[in-house]
Every structure is written in C-alpha cells, then in structure tokens.
MARPAFI-799913 format. One line per 2 residues: number of its first residue (from 1); their letters; for each residue x, y negated, z of C-alpha. Coordinates in pm, whole numbers, always signed. Layout:
BEGIN
NUM> a> X/Y/Z; ... .
END
This chain:
BEGIN
1> xx> -2770/-4223/-3825; -2987/-3915/-3892 .
3> xx> -2685/-3686/-3849; -2599/-3853/-3517 .
5> xx> -2957/-3810/-3393; -2959/-3443/-3500 .
7> xx> -2627/-3384/-3322; -2755/-3549/-3003 .
9> xx> -3077/-3347/-3010; -2896/-3019/-3071 .
11> xx> -2663/-3091/-2777; -2962/-3150/-2549 .
13> xx> -3138/-2837/-2667; -2833/-2613/-2631 .
15> xx> -2755/-2752/-2286; -3113/-2707/-2170 .
17> xx> -3144/-2352/-2305; -2826/-2237/-2129 .
19> xx> -2964/-2338/-1789; -3306/-2177/-1822 .
21> xx> -3197/-1832/-1939; -3303/-1621/-1639 .
23> xx> -3060/-1333/-1674; -2798/-1178/-1894 .
25> xx> -2870/-848/-2066; -2749/-517/-1926 .
27> xx> -2579/-551/-1589; -2712/-905/-1554 .
29> xx> -3058/-800/-1446; -3196/-852/-1098 .
31> xx> -3247/-476/-1069; -2873/-421/-1130 .
33> xx> -2786/-668/-853; -3029/-506/-611 .
35> xx> -2885/-161/-696; -2535/-275/-596 .
37> xx> -2661/-423/-270; -2863/-110/-185 .
39> xx> -2560/+110/-263; -2346/-106/-33 .
41> xx> -2601/-71/+248; -2624/+308/+209 .
43> xx> -2244/+344/+204; -2214/+111/+503 .
45> xx> -2456/+316/+713; -2270/+634/+620 .
47> xx> -1933/+480/+710; -1823/+555/+354 .
49> xx> -1502/+367/+263; -1607/+369/-105 .
51> xx> -1832/+78/-7; -1518/-137/-35 .
53> xx> -1532/-104/-415; -1861/-296/-416 .
55> xx> -1699/-607/-267; -1456/-855/-421 .
57> xx> -1113/-880/-260; -1145/-1136/+17 .
59> xx> -1525/-1113/+40; -1656/-1272/+357 .
61> xx> -1891/-1053/+563; -2052/-1189/+879 .
63> xx> -2284/-992/+1108; -2441/-1150/+1413 .
65> xx> -2191/-1438/+1392; -1886/-1209/+1376 .
67> xx> -1665/-1143/+1076; -1660/-778/+972 .
69> xx> -1378/-632/+767; -1490/-268/+746 .
71> xx> -1794/-48/+800; -2031/-90/+969 .
73> xx> -2068/-435/+818; -2435/-503/+884 .
75> xx> -2582/-645/+1203; -2727/-374/+1424 .
77> xx> -2587/-87/+1219; -2369/+173/+1388 .
79> xx> -2189/+474/+1248; -2406/+738/+1086 .
81> xx> -2775/+710/+1038; -2967/+580/+744 .
83> xx> -3073/+240/+612; -3408/+165/+455 .
85> xx> -3470/-160/+271; -3810/-300/+370 .
87> xx> -3803/-586/+120; -3557/-734/-125 .
89> xx> -3566/-1022/-368; -3290/-1126/-607 .
91> xx> -3240/-1469/-759; -2999/-1514/-1047 .
93> xx> -2806/-1812/-1179; -2554/-1731/-1451 .
95> xx> -2271/-1515/-1313; -2403/-1540/-957 .
97> xx> -2698/-1386/-777; -2818/-1377/-421 .
99> xx> -3035/-1116/-259; -3248/-1169/+51 .
101> xx> -3343/-848/+224; -3490/-700/+537 .
103> xx> -3360/-362/+645; -3405/-98/+913 .
105> xx> -3133/+135/+1037; -3219/+464/+1206 .
107> xx> -2984/+714/+1365; -3203/+1002/+1482 .
109> xx> -2918/+1196/+1643; -2819/+899/+1861 .
111> xx> -3185/+798/+1914; -3105/+446/+1795 .
113> xx> -3279/+201/+1560; -3222/-158/+1454 .
115> xx> -3376/-408/+1218; -3199/-688/+1039 .
117> xx> -3208/-949/+768; -2929/-1018/+523 .
119> xx> -2835/-1265/+254; -2596/-1123/-2 .
121> xx> -2419/-1334/-266; -2293/-1143/-570 .
123> xx> -2079/-1237/-868; -2059/-1072/-1208 .
125> xx> -1692/-974/-1241; -1574/-792/-1553 .
127> xx> -1925/-668/-1628; -1995/-542/-1274 .
129> xx> -2177/-705/-986; -1964/-736/-674 .
131> xx> -2047/-876/-333; -1860/-1197/-248 .
133> xx> -2046/-1285/+73; -2285/-1110/+306 .
135> xx> -2443/-1251/+619; -2670/-1037/+831 .
137> xx> -2838/-1083/+1165; -3089/-917/+1392 .
139> xx> -3406/-1085/+1509; -3392/-1246/+1850 .
141> xx> -3581/-1056/+2122; -3872/-1300/+2118 .
143> xx> -3903/-1270/+1738; -3957/-893/+1737 .
END
C-alpha cells in the first residue's frame, strides 16, 4: 500500500513539474525565439531569400488577410527599407513559442513608412527555432 501511494505521488509530481518548466536550456530561451523572429523581419525587409531558412517547410504566412509565400511577408512592408521592432513578447510552452510584436517599416528612399502587428508561432526543430506560422496586419485607419 505504501509503495502504491509513493508511486502515485511520484507520478503526480513528475507530471506537474514537466508542465511548469518555463523554458529549455540553450536555444529554448525566449531571447533565442525573439532573435529568430527579429532576424526573419530584418531579412524580410531586405528582400533576402535567406529568410526562408528561418521558416519550416509549409509554414503559413498571412499578411493583411492574404497568404504570402515569399518576401515581403509582413503587412505593410515593401522591398528595401528597414524594420524596427517597437515591442516584442515571447511566451513558451515546451517545443512551441509564440511572439507578439509591433513593428515599423521605413524606406527612406521611397519616402514610405508602415506600422504593423504580428503574431509569430515558432517550433523547436532539431535544436533550432523555426517559424511555423506568422500573421501580420496593419492598423485600420481609425486606429492610427
């Protein structure tokens, strides 16, 4: 009876501890996730095809209600220019993380700017964070 009680308690403890661990070590930190997302945004604004390596095959990217398959992927972003992240916050749950961010794109040469908000879902794949879904949109005119 004592052994059965000990086994039951250890099962509860191990199950509970696996769900409250906030992050893995190394690449499993929220800073690592944010770094991947920021790198994807910078590459996107530059029209750099290396941005594709930051996404999983078949990742779904939606900007202003339209699916995007190549750069520029973010709502309001055109070719060239530069993206600045105004705010970002990552939440982690095991092998998945999601980042909420506000960004601003500026292309001085074209005299063009845009702001946007994005939700990015990432997955830890073979020790590297990769983007599996990104949805971005621009504020409506009356929200600016």
